N, C-alpha and C positions, 0 to 999 in steps of 0.2 A: 457746482455740486451735481453729481449724477445720482439719480434715485433708481434703484433696481428692485422691482416688485416681484415677489413670488405669489401667484394668484391661482385660484382653483375654480371650482371644487374646493377641496381641502388640501392646501399645499403641503402640510406636514405629513400627509400620506407619502410624499416623496422626500422625506427628511434626508435620506442618504444622499440624494442628488443635490439638495440644497446645501448640505454640509460640504460636499465636495467642491461645489462651485465657489462658495464663500471662502473656504480654506485655500483653494487655488488662487482666488483673487488676492488674498492677503500675502501671497508669495511674490507678488509683482509690485513694481513701483508705477504709480499712475499720476498723470498731470493734474487730475481733478480729484477732489475729495469725493467720497461715495458713502451712500447709506443704503442698506438692504431693508426691505419692508416685507413682512409676511402677514397676510390677512388669514386669520384662523378662527374656527368655531370653538377652539379650546377643548376638544374632546379626545384628542389622540396623544396628549402629552404623556411621555414616559420620563423616568428619572434620567435616562440618557439624553433625551431631547432637552429637558429642563437644564441639565448641567451645561450642555453646549450653548444653549441660548443665553444662559447667565454669563458664561465666559465671553461671549461675543456681543453683549448687550449694548456696547457703545456704538457699534456699526450695524447691528441688526435690530431693527425696531419691529415690534409685534403688535398688531391691532386685533382686538377681540370683537366678535359679533355677539351681541346680547340684546335680545328683543323685548326687554321690559319684564312683565310679569311671567311667572312660571307657565301659566296657561298659554299666553301669546307665544312665548319662546318655544315651548314644546310643540305647539301646533305647527310651526314652520321648520323646526330643527330637530325632528325625530326624538322627542322626549329627552333632550340632552341637558335641560336646565340644571338638574342636580349635579351632574358631572362638571358643568361649567362653573357652578358655584364652588365646587371643591377646588378647582384650579384658579379661581379668581384672585386669591391673594398673591399668587406668583406674578400675575400680570400687573397688579396694582403696586407691588413692591418694587419691581424693576423697570417698569415703563409707566410711571405715575402721570406723565404729561401726555400720554397717547390716548386719545378718546376711544372709548368703545363705540361700536356702530349699532344703532337700533334701527332696523328696517321695518317700515310699516307697510302692510298690505291690507287689502279690503277685509280679509277674514279676521285680522287682529285689531281693526279699528275700535271695537267696543272695549278693548282693554288698554287703549292708548294712554288716557290720562293717568290711570292707576300705575301703568308701567313707567311713565316718565317720573311720576312722584316717587315711586319706589326707588328708582335709580338715583334721584336727587337726595333722598333721605339716606341712601347708602354712601353718599359723598362721591358718587361716580362722576368722572369726566366722560361725557358721551355726546354723540350727535344723533339726530333722528330725522329720517326722511321717508317720504312716500315713494313707492315704486313707480316706474314709468309704464310698466306693462299693463295690458288690458285684461285685468283680472276682475273687473267689476260686475260681470254678468249682464243681463238684459237691462233695459231702461228702468223698469220698475225696481229691480234690485239695487241698481246704482243710485236711484233717487233716495231709497231708504238708507243706504250706506252713507251717502253724503249728508243726510240729516243727522245721522249718528256722529259722523265726523265733526260736523259743526258743533254739536253738543260737547263732544270731547275737547275740542279746541277751546270752547268757552270755559270749561272747567280748568284748563291749563292757564288761561288768562287770569282767572280768579286766583289760582294758586300762586303764580309768579307775582301778581300784584300784592298778595298777602305776604310774600317773602322777597322784599325789595333788595336784599343782599345777594340774591341769586341772579346770575346772568341767564336769560332765557335760552333754552336749548335750541341750537341752530342745526340745520337751516330752518327747522320747523317753525320757530317763533321769532326768527330774525329776518323774515322775508319782507322787508320794508323797501319800497321803491327808492332807489338812491337819489332821486331828484327832489323828494319831498322836503320843503323848507329851504331850498336853494333860491335866493332872490333872482328874479329876472330869468328863470330857467326857460329855455327854449324847448318846447315839447317835441319839436322835430328831432332833437338829439336822441330820442328814444328809438328812432328808426334806424340808427346805425347798425351795421352788421357786427356781431360779436360772437366769437367762438367760445364755447363753454367748456372745452377740454382741449388737450393737445393731440388728439387723434389725427394722424396724418401730418403732424408738425413736430411737436416736441416729444411725442411718444412713439414707441415701437413695441409690438408684442412678438415674442418668438415662441412659436408652438413647440410641442415636444419633438416634432420631426425637423425642427430648424427653420420652418417657413416663417417669414416675416409678415405681420399684419399691422394696420394702423392702431388697433387696440384689440383686446380679447373679444369684444363684441362683434368683430368682423370675421372671426374664425368660422369656416363653413358649417361645422357641426353645431354651431350656435344659431346662425342665420338661415341655414338650409339653402344658401345660395353662394355663388362665387363672390369674392370681395371686389370692390370697385377698383378702377385703375389709378391713375396718378392724382386726379383732382378730388381728394378726400377732404371734406370739411373746409372747402374753399368757396362757399357760396357768396355771391354778390348781393343776394336778396333772400329773405326768408319766405318760405311757403309754409302753410297756406296763407291767403290774404289776411285772415282774421288774426293770425300771429304777427304778420308784418306790420299791421296797423294797431296792434295792442300796445297800450301805454306801459304794460308790465313786461315788455319784451326783454329788457335788460335784467330784470329780476328773475324771470322764469327760466329754470334750467331746461336743458334738452340734451339728448344723448345721440351723438353722431352715428354710433353703431346701431342703435335701435331704430333711428330714422332710416338707415339703410335697409335694415331687416324688413321693416314694414312698408316703407314707401320707395325703396330703391333710389334714394336721394338723401345724402347727408344733410342737405339744407331744407328738406321738407320735414317739418317737425311732426312728431306724433303728438296727439292732443288728448290722450286718455286721462292725463292728470290735470287737465285745464281747470275743471271746476274745483277740484280739491286744492290746487295751488292757490286759486283766488281766495278760497276760505282761509288758507294759511296767511296770505297777505293781509286779509281783513283782521284776522286774529292778532297778527304781529303789530299792526298799526293800532289796534284797539288797546293792546297792552302798553305800547309806547305812549299813546295819548293819555291813558290813565296815570301812568307814572309821571309824565311831564306835568300834568295838571296838579298832582299832589305836590310835586317839587315847587311849582309856582305858587302854591298856597303860602309859602314862606319866602317871598322874594328878597327879604332883607339879607339873606345869607348868600345872595348871588351878586356877582359883579354886573355892571351895566351891559357889557357885551354878551355875557352869558345869558342874562335875562332876555335880551333882544333875540338872540339865536333860538332860545327855548320857545319864546312866544311865536316867532316866525314858524318854527317847526310844528308847534302845537296847532296853529291855525291851518297849516298845510295838511297835516294829518287828519284833523277834524273834517276839513273839506273833502278829503279823499274818502274817508269813511262814509260820509253822507252820500257821496257819488256812488260808491260801491253798494250801498244798502238799497238803492233805488231799484 
């Protein structure tokens, strides 16, 4: 399967180009199946665009950006919440299984819990993640924001615990280290090198002038520098040392393009999100621990192997939480 993404800015500002490319693509026979994907803020839809998207909805998927509460969304997306809400039924009707994307930045942290709860109560399918960029301000401001972030995550843990039928929003509250609860796990396995995206491998970005890049984050007007040569996202070890030695290395995401922009090395991780990610891991583990403990309150409904696995995971998560809390 080939996935062809139209990415911006706002891709639908170039609707005529997108329509021409897709329509031309459908006049040819291809060896592989294909899907087009458009990331959009949902603000520039016209009847013409809606009609074309509807007719091509099988091969053209559309993902909406929606940042939670009206206050948070308008803060980062030019007061567009009301317009997005007007167009929301169109997306939900024709792409019901495509998650909306909620982006968290330091300025919107105080509205995080309310935003997630509002989207859940709307019945939205969505993801939520913190930005990688250094938008935190000085050390004092960052410390205050992180305290607020911790409180917001605690509210979400309580909410999801009180609503056990809901799957926690990912990756925000699904950031559980993959090794927890695996018997005889070798901690050295966490030191393996793992790429977190296909930049330089499975992906290619074609700029408006036809130039090829490993992904859109390598375009010079984004990074303010020339792109790297051949060895993109091919690191044999992670930098800095605190990342390479961290037990959360497999769980912690990183962006090759942003690594290049800040550190001129796709294998040298930016660490601006380090503290916030650790809070997400702790919150994710706390929620899982509380749910497992409640489940184990009635072991009679569980098979022996399920009970054993649950107990093993409960103990491992509990130990991890105690370690992180120190």
